[in-house]
Backbone as JSON, one array per atom type, in Angstrom:
{
  "sequence": "MTANWRRYRPAIWLSMLGIALILVLNPPYIGAALLGAGIGIGLRIWRRPPARGAERPARRRPPGG",
  "N": [[0.7, -1.08, -0.26], [0.33, 2.14, -0.31], [1.96, 5.35, 0.3], [0.97, 7.82, -0.46], [-1.56, 9.0, -0.29], [-2.81, 10.88, -2.52], [-3.47, 9.77, -4.55], [-5.81, 8.39, -4.26], [-7.75, 10.52, -4.52], [-9.82, 10.83, -6.42], [-11.65, 8.34, -5.89], [-12.37, 8.59, -3.5], [-13.79, 10.54, -3.66], [-16.21, 9.53, -4.81], [-17.06, 7.69, -3.44], [-17.96, 9.79, -1.51], [-19.77, 11.43, -3.13], [-21.94, 8.93, -3.84], [-22.26, 7.84, -0.77], [-23.58, 9.91, 0.13], [-26.15, 10.26, -1.53], [-27.51, 7.76, -1.34], [-28.38, 8.43, 1.38], [-30.24, 10.66, 0.2], [-31.52, 10.23, -1.45], [-34.58, 8.52, -3.08], [-35.92, 5.8, -4.65], [-32.69, 4.02, -3.67], [-30.77, 4.18, -5.95], [-29.32, 5.5, -7.71], [-26.94, 6.18, -6.04], [-26.08, 4.17, -5.09], [-25.03, 3.32, -7.44], [-23.03, 4.82, -7.91], [-21.11, 4.44, -5.87], [-20.42, 1.8, -5.84], [-18.98, 2.63, -8.26], [-16.49, 4.07, -6.98], [-15.16, 2.61, -5.38], [-14.78, 0.17, -7.31], [-12.87, 2.24, -9.0], [-10.94, 2.73, -6.83], [-10.01, 0.12, -6.31], [-8.84, -0.59, -8.9], [-6.97, 1.52, -9.09], [-4.96, 0.91, -6.77], [-4.37, -1.36, -7.47], [-2.58, -1.17, -9.78], [0.68, -0.15, -11.07], [2.37, 2.26, -9.74], [3.06, 5.54, -11.25], [6.58, 6.33, -12.67], [8.08, 8.08, -10.57], [6.53, 9.34, -9.77], [6.29, 9.27, -6.53], [8.38, 10.63, -5.33], [10.09, 12.7, -3.1], [9.84, 15.29, -1.41], [10.91, 18.67, -2.25], [13.76, 19.8, -0.96], [15.17, 22.21, 0.9], [18.94, 22.65, 0.95], [21.3, 22.68, 2.95], [21.6, 25.41, 5.8], [21.09, 27.05, 3.44]],
  "CA": [[0.23, 0.19, 0.31], [1.23, 3.36, -1.15], [1.84, 6.12, 1.42], [0.77, 9.15, -0.68], [-3.68, 9.14, -0.28], [-3.46, 11.78, -2.88], [-3.65, 9.03, -5.86], [-6.79, 7.6, -4.02], [-8.58, 11.36, -4.33], [-11.22, 10.64, -7.08], [-12.43, 7.1, -5.61], [-12.87, 8.72, -2.39], [-14.96, 11.55, -3.56], [-17.03, 9.69, -5.96], [-17.61, 7.51, -2.83], [-18.32, 10.3, -0.55], [-20.89, 11.18, -2.84], [-22.44, 7.44, -3.56], [-23.12, 7.76, -0.05], [-24.44, 11.2, 0.25], [-26.96, 9.87, -2.65], [-27.7, 6.98, -0.66], [-28.7, 9.35, 2.35], [-30.94, 11.27, 0.5], [-32.65, 9.83, -2.78], [-35.2, 6.95, -2.05], [-34.57, 4.56, -4.32], [-30.89, 5.06, -3.76], [-29.82, 2.81, -7.08], [-27.93, 6.2, -8.64], [-26.08, 6.41, -5.12], [-25.44, 2.64, -5.23], [-23.87, 3.41, -8.68], [-21.31, 5.71, -8.32], [-20.38, 4.1, -4.39], [-19.52, 0.9, -6.34], [-18.01, 2.66, -9.4], [-15.67, 4.85, -6.24], [-15.01, 0.63, -5.06], [-13.81, 0.18, -8.54], [-11.97, 2.92, -9.18], [-9.64, 2.65, -5.95], [-9.37, -1.58, -6.65], [-8.2, -0.18, -9.98], [-5.93, 2.49, -8.76], [-4.84, -0.09, -6.03], [-3.57, -2.63, -9.1], [-1.23, -0.12, -10.69], [1.76, 0.48, -10.15], [2.85, 4.06, -9.61], [3.95, 6.08, -12.13], [8.06, 6.53, -12.31], [8.72, 9.22, -10.49], [5.27, 10.48, -8.93], [6.1, 9.19, -5.16], [9.43, 10.61, -4.94], [9.6, 13.15, -1.91], [9.65, 16.91, -1.78], [12.32, 19.63, -2.96], [14.14, 20.36, 0.03], [16.06, 23.18, 0.93], [20.05, 22.59, 1.04], [21.5, 23.04, 4.89], [22.06, 26.92, 5.33], [20.23, 28.09, 3.03]],
  "C": [[1.2, 1.24, 0.07], [0.78, 4.55, 0.29], [0.69, 7.25, 1.39], [-1.28, 8.73, -1.15], [-3.85, 9.9, -1.87], [-3.83, 10.77, -4.84], [-5.68, 8.49, -5.47], [-8.18, 8.86, -4.24], [-10.21, 10.66, -5.27], [-12.34, 9.05, -7.31], [-12.98, 7.69, -4.24], [-14.23, 9.88, -2.65], [-16.42, 11.02, -4.36], [-17.82, 8.27, -4.86], [-18.34, 7.9, -1.45], [-19.7, 10.72, -1.09], [-21.93, 10.53, -3.4], [-23.67, 7.54, -2.01], [-24.08, 8.73, 0.58], [-25.85, 10.7, -0.89], [-28.01, 9.4, -1.93], [-28.6, 7.14, 0.12], [-29.89, 9.75, 1.97], [-31.74, 10.56, -0.74], [-33.08, 8.68, -1.96], [-36.19, 6.73, -3.95], [-33.31, 4.99, -4.43], [-30.14, 3.55, -4.95], [-28.85, 3.85, -7.41], [-26.75, 6.47, -7.33], [-24.95, 5.23, -5.01], [-24.21, 2.71, -6.38], [-22.3, 3.96, -8.19], [-20.22, 5.56, -6.57], [-19.65, 2.53, -5.04], [-18.47, 1.19, -7.61], [-16.34, 3.61, -8.56], [-15.03, 3.71, -6.0], [-13.73, 1.16, -6.22], [-12.79, 0.61, -8.96], [-10.93, 2.95, -8.44], [-9.35, 1.42, -5.87], [-8.35, -1.64, -7.74], [-6.63, 0.87, -9.96], [-4.6, 1.49, -7.63], [-3.58, -1.1, -6.93], [-2.37, -2.07, -9.28], [-0.74, 0.43, -9.79], [1.71, 2.29, -10.21], [3.57, 4.61, -10.58], [5.65, 6.46, -11.93], [7.85, 8.57, -12.26], [7.48, 9.96, -9.82], [5.49, 10.15, -7.23], [7.63, 9.71, -4.83], [9.8, 11.83, -3.95], [9.97, 14.82, -2.18], [11.12, 17.37, -2.36], [12.61, 19.87, -1.24], [15.03, 21.51, 0.07], [17.89, 23.27, 1.17], [20.49, 23.45, 3.03], [22.35, 24.11, 4.24], [22.12, 27.44, 4.87], [18.83, 28.54, 2.77]]
}
């Protein structure tokens, strides 16, 4: 598991929107579809290897400068 949660932002947003629509709409089919899409995107991101150089540490200033 990667420590960079930013890769999962699309899945997180779709899941949150799906849960909100499940709570608001009657019948909750649209929300369930979005929740399923969020889970599917999250699994796809999890299985895909990270892009080269995508998880490099942030640039730091040299000591004394």
